[in-house]
C-alpha positions as CSV (number, residue, x, y, z in Angstrom):
1,M,0.1,0.1,0.0
2,R,1.4,3.4,-1.1
3,I,0.1,6.8,-0.6
4,L,-0.1,8.5,-4.0
5,S,-1.7,11.8,-2.9
6,A,-2.8,13.5,0.3
7,R,-4.8,16.8,0.6
8,I,-6.0,18.7,3.6
9,T,-9.5,20.3,3.2
10,R,-12.0,22.0,5.4
11,A,-9.5,22.6,8.3
12,R,-10.8,24.6,11.2
13,R,-9.7,25.3,14.8
14,V,-11.9,24.5,17.6
15,R,-10.9,26.8,20.4
16,A,-12.9,25.0,23.1
17,T,-10.9,21.8,22.7
18,G,-7.5,23.4,21.5
19,R,-7.5,21.0,18.5
20,V,-7.7,21.4,14.6
21,E,-10.2,19.3,12.8
22,A,-9.7,18.7,9.0
23,I,-10.9,16.4,6.2
24,V,-7.8,14.5,4.5
25,A,-8.4,13.1,1.2
26,L,-6.0,10.3,0.4
27,T,-5.3,8.5,-2.9
28,V,-3.8,5.0,-2.2
29,D,-2.4,2.4,-4.4
30,A,-3.8,-0.8,-2.9
31,G,-2.0,-3.4,-4.8
32,G,-4.7,-3.6,-7.5
33,G,-6.2,-0.4,-8.0
34,H,-6.4,3.3,-6.6
35,V,-8.6,3.9,-3.7
36,R,-9.7,7.3,-2.6
37,A,-10.6,7.9,1.0
38,H,-11.9,11.1,2.7
39,L,-11.0,10.9,6.5
40,H,-12.1,13.1,9.4
41,I,-9.0,14.0,11.4
42,A,-8.3,16.1,14.5
43,A,-5.0,17.1,16.2
44,R,-3.7,19.3,18.8
45,A,-3.4,23.0,17.6
46,A,-0.2,23.6,19.6
47,A,2.2,20.8,20.1
48,P,5.5,22.0,21.3
49,G,8.6,20.1,20.0
50,A,6.2,18.3,17.5
51,P,6.3,18.4,13.8
52,P,4.2,21.1,11.9
53,L,0.5,20.7,11.9
54,R,0.3,19.6,8.3
55,E,2.7,16.7,8.9
56,R,0.7,15.7,12.1
57,L,-2.6,15.8,10.3
58,L,-1.3,13.8,7.4
59,A,0.3,11.3,9.5
60,A,-2.8,10.7,11.7
61,A,-4.8,10.2,8.4
62,K,-2.5,7.6,7.1
63,L,-2.5,5.7,10.4
64,K,-6.3,5.8,10.6
65,F,-6.6,4.5,7.0
66,A,-4.1,1.7,7.7
67,V,-6.0,0.8,10.8
68,E,-9.5,0.8,9.3
69,N,-8.2,-1.4,6.5
70,M,-6.2,-3.9,8.4
71,R,-9.1,-6.2,8.3
72,R,-9.9,-5.9,4.7
73,P,-7.9,-8.2,2.6
74,A,-5.9,-6.3,-0.2
75,P,-7.3,-6.7,-3.9
76,R,-5.8,-9.5,-5.6
77,D,-4.0,-9.1,-8.9
78,P,-5.5,-11.5,-11.4
79,R,-2.3,-11.7,-13.2
80,V,-0.5,-13.4,-10.3
81,R,-0.8,-16.9,-9.6
82,A,-1.3,-18.3,-5.8
83,A,1.6,-20.4,-4.9
């Protein structure tokens, strides 16, 4: 599984919780085809010593996508024979 594209949209700061919420659009090469996913992500607005907010949002989206798809088998390539 490879991330081909990642884009952050609709980011907004929630002052009551000190977090930033955003929708992250991922395009993933899932072994046999491209999959598009739109994930709702939240991260702390201020995190001293941490990577920039954009990097934290993208990392959280990639992790969420991987965890949600752990139980689903990857699409099989019909050109590959099972051993």
